[in-house]
N, CA, C and O atoms as CSV, one atom per row, in Angstrom:
chain,resi,resn,atom,element,x,y,z
A,1,MET,N,N,65.154,50.975,42.199
A,1,MET,CA,C,64.554,50.207,41.240
A,1,MET,C,C,63.815,49.143,41.909
A,1,MET,O,O,64.287,48.656,42.937
A,2,ARG,N,N,62.687,48.723,41.427
A,2,ARG,CA,C,61.800,47.661,42.082
A,2,ARG,C,C,61.814,46.497,41.044
A,2,ARG,O,O,61.643,46.710,39.843
A,3,ILE,N,N,62.011,45.340,41.529
A,3,ILE,CA,C,62.086,44.117,40.771
A,3,ILE,C,C,60.724,43.446,40.909
A,3,ILE,O,O,60.292,43.275,42.049
A,4,ILE,N,N,59.966,43.026,39.801
A,4,ILE,CA,C,58.898,42.246,39.815
A,4,ILE,C,C,59.148,40.989,39.090
A,4,ILE,O,O,59.670,40.992,37.975
A,5,LEU,N,N,58.771,39.872,39.722
A,5,LEU,CA,C,58.954,38.470,38.991
A,5,LEU,C,C,57.652,38.241,38.235
A,5,LEU,O,O,56.541,38.478,38.711
A,6,LEU,N,N,57.885,37.759,37.015
A,6,LEU,CA,C,56.721,37.417,36.303
A,6,LEU,C,C,56.288,36.033,36.706
A,6,LEU,O,O,57.024,35.292,37.357
A,7,GLU,N,N,55.203,35.733,36.347
A,7,GLU,CA,C,54.569,34.443,36.708
A,7,GLU,C,C,55.424,33.226,36.454
A,7,GLU,O,O,55.658,32.389,37.325
A,8,GLU,N,N,55.876,33.169,35.226
A,8,GLU,CA,C,56.852,32.055,34.880
A,8,GLU,C,C,58.133,32.161,35.787
A,8,GLU,O,O,58.579,31.115,36.259
A,9,ALA,N,N,58.683,33.223,36.031
A,9,ALA,CA,C,59.856,33.342,36.823
A,9,ALA,C,C,59.535,32.802,38.277
A,9,ALA,O,O,60.261,32.008,38.874
A,10,GLN,N,N,58.465,33.283,38.726
A,10,GLN,CA,C,58.048,32.880,40.106
A,10,GLN,C,C,57.835,31.448,40.261
A,10,GLN,O,O,58.155,30.886,41.308
A,11,ARG,N,N,57.299,30.805,39.251
A,11,ARG,CA,C,57.097,29.266,39.152
A,11,ARG,C,C,58.499,28.566,39.081
A,11,ARG,O,O,58.774,27.597,39.789
A,12,ARG,N,N,59.339,29.106,38.206
A,12,ARG,CA,C,60.683,28.611,38.213
A,12,ARG,C,C,61.418,28.569,39.469
A,12,ARG,O,O,62.023,27.567,39.847
A,13,PHE,N,N,61.355,29.764,40.171
A,13,PHE,CA,C,62.036,30.012,41.482
A,13,PHE,C,C,61.495,28.956,42.419
A,13,PHE,O,O,62.279,28.313,43.116
A,14,GLU,N,N,60.251,28.757,42.465
A,14,GLU,CA,C,59.657,27.782,43.453
A,14,GLU,C,C,60.182,26.416,43.205
A,14,GLU,O,O,60.552,25.681,44.120
A,15,LEU,N,N,60.210,26.069,41.862
A,15,LEU,CA,C,60.737,24.690,41.636
A,15,LEU,C,C,62.083,24.514,41.944
A,15,LEU,O,O,62.473,23.485,42.496
A,16,GLU,N,N,62.924,25.545,41.595
A,16,GLU,CA,C,64.340,25.434,42.012
A,16,GLU,C,C,64.675,25.434,43.405
A,16,GLU,O,O,65.661,24.829,43.828
A,17,ASP,N,N,63.769,26.192,44.253
A,17,ASP,CA,C,63.869,26.274,45.754
A,17,ASP,C,C,63.484,24.898,46.259
A,17,ASP,O,O,64.152,24.359,47.142
A,18,ALA,N,N,62.429,24.319,45.724
A,18,ALA,CA,C,62.009,22.972,46.397
A,18,ALA,C,C,63.156,21.906,45.952
A,18,ALA,O,O,63.519,21.073,46.783
A,19,TRP,N,N,63.681,21.922,44.764
A,19,TRP,CA,C,64.898,21.029,44.522
A,19,TRP,C,C,65.880,21.192,45.526
A,19,TRP,O,O,66.285,20.263,46.224
A,20,TRP,N,N,66.303,22.475,45.613
A,20,TRP,CA,C,67.411,22.804,46.617
A,20,TRP,C,C,67.353,22.275,47.999
A,20,TRP,O,O,68.269,21.714,48.601
A,21,ARG,N,N,65.969,22.567,48.488
A,21,ARG,CA,C,65.773,22.174,49.953
A,21,ARG,C,C,65.712,20.541,50.030
A,21,ARG,O,O,65.985,19.966,51.084
A,22,GLU,N,N,65.376,19.901,48.966
A,22,GLU,CA,C,65.446,18.550,48.997
A,22,GLU,C,C,66.826,17.789,48.785
A,22,GLU,O,O,67.038,16.641,49.176
A,23,HIS,N,N,67.760,18.619,48.088
A,23,HIS,CA,C,68.881,17.835,47.779
A,23,HIS,C,C,70.211,18.559,48.407
A,23,HIS,O,O,71.347,18.145,48.174
A,24,ARG,N,N,69.964,19.546,49.126
A,24,ARG,CA,C,71.335,20.186,49.836
A,24,ARG,C,C,71.110,20.346,51.206
A,24,ARG,O,O,69.955,20.397,51.630
A,25,ASP,N,N,72.121,20.435,51.983
A,25,ASP,CA,C,72.062,20.510,53.514
A,25,ASP,C,C,71.917,21.876,53.765
A,25,ASP,O,O,71.409,22.076,54.868
A,26,ALA,N,N,72.183,22.884,53.135
A,26,ALA,CA,C,72.029,24.409,53.496
A,26,ALA,C,C,70.798,24.805,52.700
A,26,ALA,O,O,70.853,25.358,51.602
A,27,THR,N,N,69.496,24.423,53.448
A,27,THR,CA,C,68.231,24.528,52.528
A,27,THR,C,C,67.771,25.873,52.411
A,27,THR,O,O,66.910,26.108,51.563
A,28,ALA,N,N,68.216,26.804,53.140
A,28,ALA,CA,C,67.853,28.245,52.812
A,28,ALA,C,C,68.779,28.853,52.011
A,28,ALA,O,O,68.465,30.004,51.706
A,29,LEU,N,N,69.858,28.442,51.552
A,29,LEU,CA,C,70.962,29.098,50.785
A,29,LEU,C,C,70.458,29.642,49.375
A,29,LEU,O,O,70.826,30.729,48.931
A,30,PHE,N,N,69.652,28.855,48.766
A,30,PHE,CA,C,69.155,29.297,47.551
A,30,PHE,C,C,68.355,30.559,47.537
A,30,PHE,O,O,68.548,31.453,46.713
A,31,VAL,N,N,67.423,30.602,48.507
A,31,VAL,CA,C,66.553,31.834,48.762
A,31,VAL,C,C,67.453,33.060,49.263
A,31,VAL,O,O,67.182,34.208,48.910
A,32,THR,N,N,68.445,32.794,50.031
A,32,THR,CA,C,69.229,33.845,50.665
A,32,THR,C,C,70.050,34.441,49.508
A,32,THR,O,O,70.137,35.661,49.368
A,33,GLU,N,N,70.687,33.513,48.630
A,33,GLU,CA,C,71.319,34.066,47.651
A,33,GLU,C,C,70.558,34.887,46.575
A,33,GLU,O,O,71.011,35.949,46.148
A,34,PHE,N,N,69.477,34.397,46.187
A,34,PHE,CA,C,68.494,34.888,45.387
A,34,PHE,C,C,68.179,36.366,45.708
A,34,PHE,O,O,68.242,37.291,44.898
A,35,GLU,N,N,67.812,36.454,47.074
A,35,GLU,CA,C,67.351,37.665,47.747
A,35,GLU,C,C,68.599,38.774,47.750
A,35,GLU,O,O,68.407,39.982,47.615
A,36,THR,N,N,69.793,38.213,47.909
A,36,THR,CA,C,71.032,39.034,47.752
A,36,THR,C,C,71.248,39.619,46.471
A,36,THR,O,O,71.547,40.800,46.293
A,37,ALA,N,N,71.060,38.608,45.428
A,37,ALA,CA,C,71.164,39.119,44.044
A,37,ALA,C,C,70.070,40.254,43.635
A,37,ALA,O,O,70.406,41.239,42.978
A,38,LEU,N,N,68.806,40.048,44.053
A,38,LEU,CA,C,67.790,41.053,43.889
A,38,LEU,C,C,68.092,42.397,44.452
A,38,LEU,O,O,67.875,43.431,43.820
A,39,ALA,N,N,68.638,42.363,45.746
A,39,ALA,CA,C,68.986,43.630,46.435
A,39,ALA,C,C,70.071,44.302,45.803
A,39,ALA,O,O,70.037,45.532,45.830
A,40,ARG,N,N,71.206,43.633,45.133
A,40,ARG,CA,C,72.163,44.172,44.380
A,40,ARG,C,C,71.661,44.822,43.113
A,40,ARG,O,O,72.067,45.937,42.783
A,41,ILE,N,N,70.755,44.121,42.374
A,41,ILE,CA,C,70.203,44.758,41.293
A,41,ILE,C,C,69.255,45.959,41.455
A,41,ILE,O,O,69.099,46.795,40.564
A,42,GLU,N,N,68.677,45.992,42.563
A,42,GLU,CA,C,67.676,47.029,42.973
A,42,GLU,C,C,68.668,48.281,43.264
A,42,GLU,O,O,68.399,49.415,42.867
A,43,ALA,N,N,69.654,48.014,43.881
A,43,ALA,CA,C,70.631,49.205,44.335
A,43,ALA,C,C,71.391,49.683,43.256
A,43,ALA,O,O,71.574,50.898,43.191
A,44,MET,N,N,71.913,48.873,42.313
A,44,MET,CA,C,72.743,49.233,41.268
A,44,MET,C,C,72.298,48.544,39.923
A,44,MET,O,O,72.859,47.600,39.366
A,45,PRO,N,N,71.155,49.229,39.519
A,45,PRO,CA,C,70.658,48.649,38.187
A,45,PRO,C,C,71.435,48.714,36.957
A,45,PRO,O,O,70.987,48.232,35.917
């Protein structure tokens, strides 16, 4: 299964990522966990 983010979801993701990078020490963690979740959904829809 392929996942496509709608424009609103992409915008929201970018806002959350920017907030995370500004307020957390593990700056890439939000993106890493999001990618992991998407990979699991793609593999086991």
